[in-house]
C-alpha positions, 0 to 999 in steps of 0.5 A: 817314870812315864810308865809308873805315872800311867799305872798310877792313873789306871789304878786311880781310875779303877778306884774312882769307878768303884773297881778298886773297892773290896768288901771289908768282909772279904779280908781279915783285919788283924787286931794289933792292939796289946792284950789286956794282960800286956797292958797290966804287966807294962803298968806294973813294970812302969810302977816299979821303975817309978819307985826307983831312986831318981838317978836309977829311974832317969837312967832306966827311962832314957835307955829302956823307954826312950831307947837311947844308947848308953853313951848318949844317956851318959852325956845327957846325965853328965855321968861316965858311961860306966855309971850308966851301966852300973845304974842299969844293973841296979835297976835290973836287980831291983826289978828282978827282986820284985817278980817271981820265976814266971815274970809276974810281979810278986 
């Protein structure tokens, strides 16, 4: 532990004295933002989900957006887990009917 503290102190001193700084030009900074096309597609899919009947929409949002397990979604909605699976199958079918073979909305 003492060694780790000592190393941290050495690093901190280098930064304080300007030895720890590296010009930003020396490094590539990745742009991790989603592309414009990704944002447009996500918006279109979200609009499709919003157009679903309330029961299907709530189930899809709980499972696909919030990432809740089927069992937890069933408890939240106070329905059997089989109903959750059935609603999600209907959601997938409804959205698939609205997109072409390449995955783009019709």
